[in-house]
gemmi code that builds the backbone of each chain (N, CA, C; Angstrom):
import gemmi

chains = {
    "A": [
        ("MET", (-81.969, 15.133, -37.917), (-81.726, 13.481, -38.207), (-83.126, 12.887, -37.882)),
        ("SER", (-83.763, 11.667, -38.752), (-84.521, 10.684, -38.278), (-83.990, 9.501, -37.813)),
        ("SER", (-85.379, 8.955, -37.366), (-85.045, 8.327, -36.289), (-85.180, 6.767, -37.116)),
        ("GLU", (-85.430, 7.114, -38.896), (-85.552, 5.724, -39.331), (-84.288, 6.011, -40.032)),
        ("LYS", (-83.304, 6.777, -39.961), (-82.142, 6.618, -40.566), (-80.953, 6.346, -39.539)),
        ("ILE", (-81.263, 6.992, -38.192), (-80.538, 6.354, -37.186), (-81.037, 4.892, -37.132)),
        ("ARG", (-82.351, 4.571, -37.322), (-82.229, 2.846, -36.943), (-81.435, 1.884, -38.189)),
        ("ALA", (-81.375, 2.770, -39.722), (-80.836, 2.066, -40.517), (-79.702, 1.963, -39.961)),
        ("THR", (-78.777, 2.906, -39.636), (-77.260, 3.277, -39.485), (-77.577, 1.770, -38.001)),
        ("VAL", (-77.859, 1.462, -37.074), (-77.834, 1.053, -35.857), (-77.754, -0.144, -36.650)),
        ("GLU", (-78.770, -0.829, -37.754), (-78.928, -1.888, -38.524), (-77.737, -2.755, -39.392)),
        ("SER", (-76.694, -1.538, -39.845), (-75.557, -1.614, -40.589), (-74.480, -1.878, -39.756)),
        ("TYR", (-74.463, -0.693, -38.434), (-74.043, -1.687, -37.761), (-73.437, -2.811, -37.362)),
        ("VAL", (-74.867, -3.094, -36.555), (-74.344, -4.352, -36.181), (-74.565, -5.815, -37.322)),
        ("GLU", (-74.847, -5.101, -38.718), (-74.243, -6.665, -39.768), (-72.983, -6.346, -39.720)),
        ("LEU", (-72.157, -4.636, -39.740), (-71.117, -5.279, -39.777), (-70.145, -5.159, -38.856)),
        ("VAL", (-70.248, -5.165, -38.256), (-69.556, -5.852, -37.055), (-69.646, -7.352, -36.912)),
        ("GLY", (-70.703, -8.157, -37.227), (-70.743, -9.108, -37.802), (-70.237, -10.276, -38.571)),
        ("ALA", (-70.278, -8.982, -40.144), (-69.903, -9.980, -41.055), (-69.175, -8.332, -41.852)),
        ("GLY", (-68.803, -8.145, -41.393), (-68.010, -6.662, -42.405), (-66.451, -6.381, -42.018)),
        ("THR", (-65.709, -5.100, -42.498), (-64.220, -5.339, -42.320), (-63.852, -4.033, -41.446)),
        ("ALA", (-63.063, -3.824, -40.292), (-62.542, -2.328, -39.398), (-63.405, -1.426, -40.147)),
        ("GLU", (-62.445, -1.156, -41.893), (-62.667, -0.218, -41.750), (-64.521, 0.681, -42.380)),
        ("ALA", (-64.902, -0.072, -42.561), (-66.728, -0.692, -43.117), (-67.270, -0.191, -41.689)),
        ("VAL", (-66.969, -0.743, -41.049), (-67.293, -0.279, -39.206), (-67.593, 1.275, -39.263)),
        ("VAL", (-66.180, 1.633, -39.479), (-65.819, 2.679, -38.571), (-65.968, 3.830, -39.750)),
        ("ASP", (-66.414, 3.743, -40.666), (-66.782, 4.661, -41.982), (-68.431, 5.026, -41.751)),
        ("LEU", (-69.085, 4.792, -40.441), (-70.275, 5.037, -39.762), (-70.138, 6.374, -38.588)),
        ("PHE", (-68.698, 5.999, -38.288), (-68.765, 6.726, -37.148), (-68.064, 8.033, -37.803)),
        ("ALA", (-68.623, 9.385, -37.472), (-67.498, 10.156, -37.345), (-66.450, 10.708, -36.835)),
        ("GLU", (-65.942, 11.943, -37.900), (-64.193, 12.246, -37.348), (-64.632, 12.819, -35.783)),
        ("GLY", (-63.554, 12.606, -35.254), (-63.186, 12.401, -34.021), (-64.268, 11.501, -32.907)),
        ("ALA", (-65.273, 11.620, -33.442), (-66.257, 10.040, -32.358), (-65.339, 9.504, -31.718)),
        ("THR", (-65.921, 8.868, -30.202), (-65.360, 8.479, -29.197), (-66.499, 6.924, -29.220)),
        ("VAL", (-65.370, 5.703, -28.731), (-65.968, 4.273, -28.391), (-65.029, 4.524, -26.818)),
        ("GLU", (-66.384, 3.711, -26.066), (-66.074, 3.591, -25.173), (-66.915, 2.226, -24.837)),
        ("ASP", (-66.115, 1.263, -25.001), (-66.405, -0.473, -24.693), (-65.631, -1.344, -23.716)),
        ("PRO", (-66.011, -1.835, -23.194), (-67.465, -1.089, -21.914), (-67.385, -0.178, -21.128)),
        ("ILE", (-68.393, 0.855, -20.940), (-68.002, 1.697, -20.053), (-66.898, 2.069, -19.106)),
        ("GLY", (-66.208, 2.344, -18.544), (-65.222, 1.963, -17.803), (-63.789, 2.090, -18.270)),
        ("ALA", (-63.881, 1.689, -19.905), (-62.883, 0.901, -20.508), (-62.054, 2.598, -21.019)),
        ("ASP", (-60.903, 2.708, -21.418), (-60.626, 4.014, -22.260), (-61.469, 3.873, -23.377)),
        ("VAL", (-61.050, 5.462, -23.181), (-62.059, 6.106, -24.024), (-61.358, 6.073, -25.609)),
        ("ARG", (-61.811, 5.701, -26.800), (-60.986, 5.578, -28.049), (-61.740, 6.851, -28.562)),
        ("SER", (-60.988, 7.822, -29.757), (-61.353, 9.049, -30.281), (-60.358, 9.103, -31.005)),
        ("THR", (-59.324, 8.465, -32.046), (-59.286, 8.403, -33.330), (-59.405, 7.296, -34.063)),
        ("ARG", (-59.208, 7.567, -35.142), (-60.095, 7.201, -36.597), (-59.160, 5.542, -36.759)),
        ("GLU", (-57.689, 5.556, -36.102), (-56.549, 4.556, -35.529), (-57.556, 3.605, -34.655)),
        ("SER", (-57.168, 4.026, -33.345), (-57.880, 3.308, -32.533), (-59.481, 3.046, -32.661)),
        ("LEU", (-60.188, 3.174, -33.121), (-61.447, 2.686, -33.547), (-60.953, 1.477, -34.675)),
        ("LEU", (-60.044, 1.478, -35.271), (-59.894, 0.335, -36.503), (-59.057, -0.701, -36.138)),
        ("GLU", (-58.056, -0.502, -35.331), (-57.749, -0.940, -34.068), (-59.085, -2.098, -33.022)),
        ("PHE", (-59.668, -1.441, -32.615), (-60.964, -1.810, -32.214), (-61.821, -2.994, -32.545)),
        ("TYR", (-62.634, -2.585, -33.479), (-63.282, -3.177, -34.717), (-62.115, -4.234, -35.642)),
        ("GLY", (-61.177, -4.001, -35.725), (-60.093, -5.019, -36.059), (-59.563, -6.343, -35.643)),
        ("ALA", (-59.904, -6.217, -34.455), (-59.816, -7.192, -33.379), (-61.083, -8.313, -33.474)),
        ("ILE", (-62.416, -7.567, -33.430), (-63.544, -8.413, -33.960), (-63.468, -8.841, -35.290)),
        ("ALA", (-62.868, -8.502, -35.763), (-63.362, -8.361, -37.610), (-61.698, -9.724, -37.876)),
        ("GLY", (-61.311, -9.654, -37.413), (-60.528, -11.478, -37.158), (-60.794, -12.816, -36.796)),
        ("LEU", (-62.328, -12.261, -36.477), (-62.663, -13.579, -35.487), (-64.094, -13.877, -36.189)),
        ("GLU", (-64.047, -15.809, -36.424), (-65.514, -16.190, -36.884), (-66.729, -15.909, -35.338)),
        ("ARG", (-67.338, -14.882, -36.434), (-68.045, -14.691, -35.703), (-69.751, -14.134, -36.340)),
        ("SER", (-70.968, -13.996, -36.024), (-72.011, -13.193, -36.016), (-72.526, -12.621, -34.671)),
        ("THR", (-73.733, -11.585, -35.666), (-74.346, -10.790, -34.778), (-75.656, -10.673, -34.604)),
        ("SER", (-76.628, -10.518, -34.059), (-78.073, -10.724, -33.906), (-78.444, -9.418, -33.541)),
        ("LEU", (-79.012, -8.304, -33.365), (-79.270, -7.052, -33.365), (-81.715, -7.515, -32.399)),
        ("SER", (-81.100, -7.362, -31.365), (-82.278, -8.127, -30.522), (-83.666, -6.378, -30.515)),
        ("TRP", (-83.062, -5.699, -30.104), (-84.240, -4.206, -30.023), (-83.217, -3.065, -30.468)),
        ("VAL", (-84.346, -2.185, -30.633), (-83.294, -0.910, -30.616), (-84.658, 0.265, -30.178)),
        ("ARG", (-84.289, 1.524, -29.512), (-85.467, 2.223, -29.251), (-84.229, 3.395, -29.614)),
        ("ILE", (-85.403, 4.382, -30.209), (-84.946, 6.040, -30.488), (-85.654, 7.202, -29.846)),
        ("ALA", (-84.619, 7.928, -29.626), (-84.862, 9.617, -28.996), (-84.095, 10.544, -29.581)),
        ("GLY", (-84.685, 11.449, -30.257), (-83.447, 12.630, -30.417), (-82.653, 11.619, -31.309)),
        ("ASP", (-81.740, 12.441, -31.267), (-80.370, 11.999, -31.683), (-79.748, 10.715, -31.363)),
        ("THR", (-80.351, 10.123, -30.370), (-79.337, 8.514, -29.963), (-80.407, 7.344, -29.791)),
        ("ALA", (-80.011, 6.276, -29.954), (-80.097, 4.862, -30.416), (-79.372, 4.398, -28.927)),
        ("VAL", (-80.678, 3.322, -28.415), (-80.079, 2.606, -27.528), (-81.023, 1.278, -27.572)),
        ("PHE", (-79.408, 0.221, -27.406), (-80.540, -1.205, -28.676), (-79.601, -2.494, -27.954)),
        ("GLU", (-79.737, -3.128, -28.308), (-78.981, -4.658, -27.356), (-78.945, -5.543, -28.877)),
        ("PHE", (-77.591, -6.192, -28.816), (-77.065, -7.049, -29.469), (-76.508, -8.169, -29.154)),
        ("SER", (-76.245, -9.239, -30.077), (-75.628, -10.324, -29.492), (-74.425, -10.413, -30.265)),
        ("LEU", (-73.510, -10.864, -30.163), (-72.182, -10.932, -31.042), (-71.538, -12.429, -30.734)),
        ("THR", (-71.780, -13.391, -31.728), (-71.397, -14.799, -31.137), (-70.013, -14.526, -31.482)),
        ("THR", (-68.813, -15.586, -31.140), (-67.620, -15.497, -30.992), (-67.605, -17.197, -30.995)),
        ("ALA", (-66.583, -18.190, -32.452), (-66.375, -19.040, -31.844), (-64.090, -18.887, -32.259)),
        ("ALA", (-64.273, -19.448, -30.824), (-62.903, -19.650, -30.125), (-61.849, -21.443, -30.371)),
        ("GLY", (-61.938, -21.997, -31.605), (-61.347, -23.358, -31.277), (-62.562, -24.130, -31.494)),
        ("ASP", (-62.687, -24.821, -30.777), (-64.141, -26.278, -29.923), (-65.421, -24.958, -29.432)),
        ("ALA", (-64.898, -23.857, -28.925), (-65.730, -23.371, -28.089), (-66.312, -21.862, -28.756)),
        ("SER", (-67.718, -21.373, -28.495), (-68.427, -20.221, -28.869), (-69.003, -19.096, -27.727)),
        ("PHE", (-68.634, -18.304, -27.423), (-68.722, -17.475, -26.701), (-70.000, -16.103, -27.284)),
        ("GLN", (-71.069, -15.942, -26.037), (-71.725, -15.135, -26.352), (-71.454, -13.684, -25.792)),
        ("VAL", (-71.863, -12.250, -26.329), (-71.931, -11.216, -25.409), (-72.737, -10.333, -26.134)),
        ("THR", (-73.608, -9.889, -25.314), (-74.895, -9.784, -25.223), (-74.565, -8.070, -24.671)),
        ("PRO", (-74.338, -6.865, -25.322), (-74.201, -5.686, -24.830), (-75.246, -4.810, -25.369)),
        ("ILE", (-75.701, -3.958, -24.814), (-76.688, -2.693, -24.764), (-75.403, -1.475, -25.072)),
        ("ASP", (-75.181, -1.333, -26.477), (-75.124, 0.223, -26.768), (-75.828, 1.672, -26.840)),
        ("ILE", (-75.065, 2.578, -26.266), (-75.346, 3.994, -26.360), (-75.274, 4.710, -27.195)),
        ("MET", (-75.582, 4.989, -28.611), (-75.116, 5.570, -29.598), (-75.585, 6.535, -29.662)),
        ("ARG", (-74.994, 8.183, -29.773), (-75.228, 9.678, -30.345), (-74.625, 10.116, -31.668)),
        ("PHE", (-75.346, 10.472, -32.870), (-75.546, 10.697, -33.893), (-75.252, 12.406, -34.219)),
        ("ASP", (-74.945, 12.823, -34.957), (-74.777, 13.742, -35.780), (-76.184, 14.338, -36.831)),
        ("ASP", (-75.606, 15.393, -37.405), (-76.733, 15.797, -37.850), (-76.799, 15.229, -39.597)),
        ("ASP", (-75.870, 14.846, -39.532), (-75.644, 13.909, -40.806), (-75.480, 12.424, -40.783)),
        ("GLY", (-75.980, 11.749, -39.655), (-76.623, 10.365, -39.148), (-74.953, 9.482, -38.952)),
        ("ARG", (-74.470, 10.174, -38.643), (-72.735, 9.314, -38.119), (-72.544, 9.633, -36.974)),
        ("VAL", (-71.825, 8.210, -36.656), (-72.137, 8.243, -34.835), (-71.211, 8.938, -34.401)),
        ("VAL", (-71.810, 9.823, -33.430), (-70.266, 10.318, -32.450), (-69.453, 9.841, -31.361)),
        ("SER", (-71.014, 9.371, -30.421), (-69.847, 8.704, -29.751), (-70.654, 7.344, -29.115)),
        ("MET", (-70.093, 5.859, -29.089), (-71.005, 4.965, -28.616), (-70.420, 4.004, -27.509)),
        ("ARG", (-71.115, 4.013, -26.250), (-70.279, 3.408, -25.171), (-71.392, 2.433, -24.741)),
        ("ALA", (-70.840, 1.422, -24.468), (-71.302, -0.177, -24.116), (-71.730, -0.482, -22.583)),
        ("VAL", (-73.344, -0.812, -22.639), (-73.316, -1.078, -21.698), (-73.210, -2.550, -21.261)),
        ("TRP", (-72.166, -3.370, -20.719), (-72.001, -4.790, -20.311), (-71.162, -5.238, -19.250)),
        ("ASP", (-71.288, -6.004, -18.814), (-70.006, -6.086, -17.800), (-69.771, -7.580, -18.069)),
        ("PRO", (-68.016, -8.230, -18.556), (-67.592, -9.186, -18.257), (-68.146, -10.614, -17.315)),
        ("ALA", (-68.360, -10.251, -16.203), (-69.003, -10.974, -15.731), (-70.060, -11.629, -15.495)),
        ("THR", (-70.858, -11.040, -16.146), (-72.655, -11.270, -15.958), (-73.269, -11.443, -17.939)),
        ("ASP", (-72.125, -10.907, -18.704), (-72.891, -10.674, -19.797), (-72.243, -11.207, -21.413)),
        ("LEU", (-71.026, -11.921, -20.181), (-70.405, -12.439, -21.327), (-69.985, -14.494, -21.013)),
        ("LYS", (-70.765, -15.121, -22.204), (-70.803, -16.455, -22.027), (-70.523, -17.326, -22.885)),
        ("GLN", (-70.283, -18.803, -22.173), (-69.748, -19.981, -23.151), (-71.176, -20.329, -23.300)),
        ("ILE", (-71.373, -21.050, -25.000), (-72.692, -21.109, -25.411), (-72.313, -22.558, -26.079)),
    ],
    "B": [
        ("MET", (-67.662, 3.831, -7.193), (-68.792, 4.024, -7.357), (-69.526, 2.244, -7.783)),
        ("SER", (-69.391, 1.579, -6.839), (-70.034, -0.163, -7.087), (-71.500, -0.140, -7.652)),
        ("SER", (-71.386, -1.096, -8.383), (-72.838, -1.677, -9.193), (-73.982, -1.725, -8.243)),
        ("GLU", (-74.042, -2.556, -7.313), (-74.533, -2.588, -6.439), (-75.828, -1.567, -5.902)),
        ("LYS", (-74.544, -0.103, -5.586), (-75.145, 1.059, -5.445), (-76.134, 1.502, -5.739)),
        ("ILE", (-75.199, 1.783, -7.575), (-75.931, 2.083, -8.530), (-77.729, 1.319, -8.704)),
        ("ARG", (-77.636, 0.338, -8.714), (-78.989, -0.760, -9.060), (-79.560, -0.378, -7.789)),
        ("ALA", (-79.398, 0.058, -6.263), (-79.537, 0.223, -5.483), (-80.971, 1.674, -5.382)),
        ("THR", (-79.373, 2.930, -6.408), (-80.047, 4.082, -6.385), (-81.668, 3.983, -7.448)),
        ("VAL", (-81.179, 3.106, -8.765), (-82.268, 2.998, -9.899), (-83.149, 2.412, -9.318)),
        ("GLU", (-83.334, 1.961, -8.137), (-84.404, 0.620, -7.688), (-85.460, 2.157, -6.988)),
        ("SER", (-84.576, 2.880, -5.732), (-85.211, 3.649, -4.898), (-86.013, 4.745, -6.303)),
        ("TYR", (-85.539, 5.368, -7.524), (-85.974, 6.379, -7.953), (-86.953, 5.802, -8.621)),
        ("VAL", (-87.069, 4.365, -9.125), (-88.246, 4.011, -9.609), (-89.209, 3.968, -8.991)),
        ("GLU", (-89.508, 3.532, -7.743), (-90.009, 3.576, -6.599), (-90.577, 4.910, -6.476)),
        ("LEU", (-89.475, 6.064, -6.080), (-90.175, 7.459, -6.054), (-90.617, 8.011, -6.979)),
        ("VAL", (-90.416, 7.638, -8.133), (-91.122, 8.191, -9.229), (-92.637, 7.338, -8.982)),
        ("GLY", (-92.824, 6.737, -9.021), (-93.824, 5.391, -8.558), (-94.864, 6.303, -7.320)),
        ("ALA", (-94.557, 6.587, -6.141), (-94.737, 6.810, -5.001), (-94.024, 7.331, -3.981)),
        ("GLY", (-93.276, 8.446, -4.652), (-92.962, 9.425, -3.848), (-93.058, 11.034, -4.544)),
        ("THR", (-92.690, 11.933, -3.454), (-92.562, 12.822, -3.084), (-91.485, 13.310, -4.513)),
        ("ALA", (-91.610, 14.960, -4.801), (-90.405, 15.586, -5.982), (-88.957, 15.352, -5.565)),
        ("GLU", (-89.827, 16.000, -4.227), (-88.068, 16.472, -3.226), (-87.272, 14.718, -3.205)),
        ("ALA", (-87.838, 13.788, -3.159), (-87.623, 12.932, -2.966), (-86.867, 11.956, -4.140)),
        ("VAL", (-87.326, 12.291, -5.083), (-86.401, 11.920, -5.785), (-85.339, 12.676, -6.581)),
        ("VAL", (-85.429, 14.115, -6.793), (-84.542, 15.140, -7.045), (-83.591, 14.866, -6.069)),
        ("ASP", (-83.898, 14.511, -4.647), (-82.229, 13.422, -3.792), (-81.659, 12.837, -3.722)),
        ("LEU", (-82.286, 12.044, -5.160), (-80.969, 11.231, -6.018), (-79.776, 11.725, -6.972)),
        ("PHE", (-80.389, 12.725, -6.785), (-79.456, 14.022, -7.855), (-78.208, 14.757, -7.384)),
        ("ALA", (-76.834, 14.625, -7.855), (-75.934, 15.364, -7.644), (-76.795, 17.216, -7.990)),
        ("GLU", (-76.012, 18.055, -7.289), (-75.971, 20.054, -7.587), (-75.613, 19.538, -9.479)),
        ("GLY", (-76.335, 20.370, -9.391), (-75.932, 20.696, -11.068), (-76.501, 19.432, -12.377)),
        ("ALA", (-77.193, 18.828, -11.877), (-77.479, 17.333, -12.586), (-78.815, 17.964, -13.652)),
        ("THR", (-78.649, 17.297, -14.757), (-79.162, 16.892, -15.969), (-80.606, 16.381, -16.124)),
        ("VAL", (-81.405, 16.760, -16.470), (-82.375, 15.797, -16.845), (-82.996, 16.623, -18.269)),
        ("GLU", (-82.994, 15.206, -19.687), (-83.414, 15.033, -20.868), (-84.256, 14.291, -21.446)),
        ("ASP", (-85.741, 14.575, -20.693), (-86.553, 13.520, -21.010), (-87.688, 13.972, -21.549)),
        ("PRO", (-88.232, 13.484, -23.227), (-87.290, 12.489, -23.533), (-86.126, 13.087, -24.065)),
        ("ILE", (-85.863, 12.547, -24.489), (-84.156, 13.130, -25.497), (-84.852, 13.561, -26.591)),
        ("GLY", (-84.034, 15.157, -26.425), (-84.364, 16.041, -27.856), (-85.556, 16.960, -27.180)),
        ("ALA", (-85.574, 16.627, -25.887), (-86.784, 18.254, -24.988), (-85.558, 18.478, -24.533)),
        ("ASP", (-85.869, 19.746, -24.114), (-84.870, 21.098, -23.471), (-84.753, 20.102, -22.648)),
        ("VAL", (-82.774, 20.473, -22.144), (-82.319, 19.892, -20.719), (-82.589, 20.911, -19.603)),
        ("ARG", (-83.585, 19.896, -18.664), (-83.502, 20.866, -17.132), (-81.999, 20.372, -16.441)),
        ("SER", (-81.402, 21.670, -15.696), (-80.290, 21.702, -15.309), (-79.680, 22.413, -13.646)),
        ("THR", (-81.566, 22.928, -13.222), (-81.402, 22.854, -12.209), (-82.110, 22.268, -11.090)),
        ("ARG", (-82.123, 21.940, -9.484), (-82.594, 21.725, -8.563), (-84.555, 22.266, -8.681)),
        ("GLU", (-84.175, 23.225, -8.995), (-85.843, 23.940, -9.491), (-86.913, 23.410, -10.880)),
        ("SER", (-85.762, 23.014, -11.543), (-86.688, 22.966, -12.606), (-87.201, 21.284, -12.633)),
        ("LEU", (-85.664, 20.656, -11.908), (-86.149, 19.666, -11.681), (-87.060, 18.769, -10.756)),
        ("LEU", (-87.597, 19.702, -9.943), (-88.670, 19.426, -8.608), (-90.153, 20.233, -9.636)),
        ("GLU", (-90.168, 20.645, -10.251), (-91.024, 21.319, -11.683), (-91.502, 19.838, -12.414)),
        ("PHE", (-90.609, 19.263, -12.813), (-90.721, 18.191, -13.543), (-91.090, 16.958, -12.999)),
        ("TYR", (-91.112, 16.792, -11.970), (-91.323, 15.283, -11.166), (-92.222, 15.934, -10.353)),
        ("GLY", (-92.219, 16.755, -9.976), (-93.480, 17.646, -9.348), (-94.837, 17.191, -9.942)),
        ("ALA", (-94.514, 17.544, -11.583), (-96.355, 17.523, -11.853), (-96.385, 15.399, -12.609)),
        ("ILE", (-95.476, 14.970, -12.088), (-95.860, 13.408, -12.179), (-96.223, 12.858, -10.517)),
        ("ALA", (-95.834, 13.735, -9.959), (-96.370, 13.594, -8.513), (-97.511, 13.802, -8.136)),
        ("GLY", (-98.283, 14.612, -8.561), (-99.416, 14.923, -8.866), (-100.372, 14.063, -9.408)),
        ("LEU", (-100.071, 12.994, -10.190), (-100.711, 11.768, -10.559), (-100.893, 10.992, -9.696)),
        ("GLU", (-102.333, 10.205, -9.456), (-102.642, 8.544, -9.024), (-101.723, 7.859, -10.199)),
        ("ARG", (-100.700, 6.848, -10.010), (-98.946, 6.487, -10.658), (-99.125, 5.478, -9.745)),
        ("SER", (-98.812, 3.925, -11.111), (-97.780, 3.551, -10.042), (-96.471, 3.138, -11.382)),
        ("THR", (-95.194, 2.945, -10.805), (-94.173, 2.138, -11.725), (-93.393, 0.632, -12.023)),
        ("SER", (-93.250, 0.082, -12.332), (-92.465, -1.066, -12.548), (-91.278, -1.013, -13.395)),
        ("LEU", (-89.725, -1.669, -12.678), (-88.572, -1.780, -13.247), (-88.695, -2.977, -13.926)),
        ("SER", (-88.825, -3.458, -15.243), (-88.160, -4.379, -16.200), (-87.106, -4.728, -16.140)),
        ("TRP", (-86.063, -3.757, -16.776), (-85.052, -4.740, -16.158), (-83.611, -3.391, -16.421)),
        ("VAL", (-82.724, -3.534, -15.556), (-81.609, -2.743, -15.531), (-80.151, -3.057, -15.406)),
        ("ARG", (-79.364, -2.334, -16.550), (-77.487, -3.033, -17.093), (-77.208, -1.981, -16.626)),
        ("ILE", (-75.669, -2.056, -15.629), (-75.211, -1.353, -15.316), (-73.430, -1.734, -15.686)),
        ("ALA", (-72.763, -0.572, -16.303), (-71.492, -0.467, -16.732), (-70.492, 0.378, -16.066)),
        ("GLY", (-69.768, 0.202, -15.342), (-69.078, 1.645, -14.407), (-70.033, 2.965, -13.605)),
        ("ASP", (-69.365, 3.983, -14.554), (-70.863, 4.766, -13.650), (-72.036, 4.920, -14.553)),
        ("THR", (-72.798, 4.277, -15.437), (-73.602, 4.191, -16.007), (-74.322, 3.311, -15.821)),
        ("ALA", (-76.047, 3.434, -15.598), (-76.928, 2.786, -15.705), (-77.879, 2.511, -17.108)),
        ("VAL", (-78.163, 1.824, -17.335), (-79.112, 1.496, -18.856), (-80.291, 0.703, -18.028)),
        ("PHE", (-81.953, 1.390, -17.737), (-82.816, 0.537, -17.037), (-83.942, 0.677, -17.564)),
        ("GLU", (-85.127, 0.179, -17.826), (-86.649, 0.267, -18.472), (-87.401, 0.032, -17.262)),
        ("PHE", (-88.583, 0.984, -17.662), (-89.509, 1.039, -16.158), (-90.795, 1.344, -17.415)),
        ("SER", (-91.637, 1.087, -16.211), (-93.371, 1.358, -17.029), (-93.916, 1.828, -16.072)),
        ("LEU", (-94.707, 3.514, -16.450), (-95.023, 3.947, -15.560), (-96.781, 4.155, -15.902)),
        ("THR", (-97.425, 4.059, -15.081), (-99.288, 3.950, -15.498), (-99.504, 5.012, -14.592)),
        ("THR", (-100.232, 6.160, -15.280), (-101.059, 6.751, -14.698), (-102.396, 6.569, -14.977)),
        ("ALA", (-103.895, 6.930, -14.315), (-104.752, 7.101, -14.171), (-105.219, 8.640, -14.968)),
        ("ALA", (-106.133, 8.925, -15.675), (-106.834, 10.014, -15.441), (-108.200, 10.076, -16.144)),
        ("GLY", (-109.194, 9.914, -14.949), (-110.419, 10.084, -15.098), (-110.366, 8.312, -15.258)),
        ("ASP", (-111.799, 7.949, -16.404), (-111.225, 6.337, -16.496), (-110.399, 6.151, -17.073)),
        ("ALA", (-109.385, 6.696, -17.957), (-108.333, 6.219, -19.346), (-107.413, 5.879, -18.096)),
        ("SER", (-106.069, 5.028, -18.302), (-104.875, 4.883, -17.687), (-104.305, 5.042, -18.913)),
        ("PHE", (-102.966, 5.196, -18.606), (-101.881, 5.157, -19.804), (-100.489, 5.298, -19.470)),
        ("GLN", (-99.955, 4.333, -19.924), (-98.597, 3.505, -19.740), (-97.876, 3.971, -20.553)),
        ("VAL", (-96.305, 4.188, -20.347), (-94.923, 4.936, -20.884), (-93.834, 3.909, -20.204)),
        ("THR", (-92.969, 3.496, -21.409), (-92.310, 2.684, -20.977), (-91.080, 3.024, -21.671)),
        ("PRO", (-90.159, 4.016, -20.764), (-88.996, 4.576, -21.453), (-87.868, 3.907, -20.972)),
        ("ILE", (-86.998, 4.138, -21.423), (-85.321, 3.921, -21.046), (-84.767, 4.447, -20.954)),
        ("ASP", (-83.687, 4.700, -19.389), (-83.784, 5.881, -19.118), (-81.785, 5.188, -18.924)),
        ("ILE", (-81.431, 6.006, -19.279), (-79.636, 6.271, -19.362), (-79.936, 7.364, -18.405)),
        ("MET", (-78.816, 6.844, -17.212), (-78.167, 7.541, -16.017), (-76.908, 7.337, -15.557)),
        ("ARG", (-75.675, 8.610, -15.276), (-74.685, 8.577, -15.031), (-74.522, 8.982, -13.753)),
        ("PHE", (-73.381, 8.579, -12.939), (-73.763, 9.058, -11.170), (-72.507, 9.483, -10.990)),
        ("ASP", (-72.155, 9.898, -10.176), (-71.011, 10.399, -9.795), (-70.228, 9.706, -8.597)),
        ("ASP", (-69.164, 9.692, -8.272), (-68.343, 8.987, -7.001), (-69.137, 9.241, -5.634)),
        ("ASP", (-70.296, 9.555, -5.424), (-70.787, 9.762, -4.120), (-72.242, 8.585, -4.150)),
        ("GLY", (-72.616, 8.376, -5.473), (-73.717, 7.645, -5.712), (-75.113, 8.881, -6.607)),
        ("ARG", (-74.859, 9.453, -6.785), (-75.761, 10.323, -7.600), (-75.967, 10.590, -8.771)),
        ("VAL", (-76.956, 11.264, -9.218), (-77.061, 11.053, -10.622), (-76.777, 12.325, -11.147)),
        ("VAL", (-76.232, 11.954, -11.988), (-75.229, 13.388, -12.345), (-76.232, 14.005, -14.105)),
        ("SER", (-76.268, 12.591, -14.608), (-77.304, 12.846, -15.597), (-78.244, 11.933, -15.637)),
        ("MET", (-79.607, 12.429, -16.472), (-80.767, 11.322, -17.103), (-81.018, 11.791, -18.681)),
        ("ARG", (-81.196, 10.808, -19.242), (-81.753, 11.352, -20.805), (-82.417, 10.253, -20.989)),
        ("ALA", (-83.531, 10.032, -21.400), (-85.051, 8.981, -21.293), (-85.361, 9.037, -22.779)),
        ("VAL", (-85.320, 7.723, -23.515), (-85.426, 7.311, -24.682), (-87.012, 6.616, -24.721)),
        ("TRP", (-87.531, 7.352, -25.325), (-88.979, 7.232, -25.735), (-89.495, 7.971, -26.225)),
        ("ASP", (-90.696, 7.371, -27.111), (-90.986, 8.262, -28.515), (-92.762, 8.300, -27.859)),
        ("PRO", (-93.362, 9.263, -27.703), (-94.374, 9.474, -27.361), (-95.792, 8.865, -28.175)),
        ("ALA", (-95.120, 8.463, -30.028), (-95.632, 8.036, -30.834), (-95.977, 6.576, -30.958)),
        ("THR", (-94.603, 5.614, -30.085), (-94.836, 4.503, -29.520), (-94.923, 3.743, -28.361)),
        ("ASP", (-94.636, 4.600, -27.480), (-94.018, 4.107, -26.301), (-94.408, 4.432, -25.033)),
        ("LEU", (-95.650, 5.454, -25.157), (-97.386, 5.368, -24.966), (-98.323, 5.107, -25.273)),
        ("LYS", (-99.265, 4.548, -24.201), (-100.293, 3.796, -24.906), (-101.600, 3.635, -23.720)),
        ("GLN", (-102.813, 3.711, -24.637), (-103.608, 4.277, -23.607), (-103.641, 2.133, -23.767)),
        ("ILE", (-104.201, 2.292, -21.941), (-104.130, 0.934, -21.456), (-105.544, 0.408, -20.515)),
    ],
}
model = gemmi.Model(1)
for chain_id, residues in chains.items():
    chain = gemmi.Chain(chain_id)
    for i, (resn, *xyz) in enumerate(residues, 1):
        res = gemmi.Residue()
        res.name, res.seqid = resn, gemmi.SeqId(i, " ")
        for name, pos in zip(("N", "CA", "C"), xyz):
            atom = gemmi.Atom()
            atom.name, atom.element = name, gemmi.Element(name[0])
            atom.pos, atom.b_iso = gemmi.Position(*pos), 0.0
            res.add_atom(atom)
        chain.add_residue(res)
    model.add_chain(chain)
structure = gemmi.Structure()
structure.add_model(model)
structure.setup_entities()
């Protein structure tokens, strides 16, 4: 798995979380992939549960921006911001995601490092 | 495991990598803990192999600085710089480490995200 391919998948992921369907996001994941967002929450491991998770985001007026990405071996770590609008208010969360990839470049695990107490802000 | 305790251990780790003995660094780890540095290298899983790894750093003239740390659940992600002197030259590497902790606050795994091609510089 090349770092260029991993980088491209990370960029697609952040774009799709900001403007894609839940199906398009989940298509980046391998079968049986796990999502723990934020770390400490229940681990999701079925396509259905991933569609539910990303479907909740996809229903919002939203935008995303990739801040930085670092890659080594099968792993990417990256920070992005997700801004959502709810009525007159906007909220921004800035997770750092840890993603591991299989040899086909699909995501096999995503663990999101963010704390609702400090990393979620009204803007 | 509280995030305050994890943060304190991360700060101790970076300080000890910069100015401590290999034994003091390895004492932060649980028995059977794994170290993969950088990700893609062989995974070290014995105390002896961890002492060898940190002993190589401890033999150098060096300093460290913690850039930032983010914590969620049992996991910390942090960036630090390690500057080493070799004759007239100094080198700086800036890894992002992913650490998981057990309930006693000991490190159970460390995976370091850095690429010798881009994250190691002569300064």
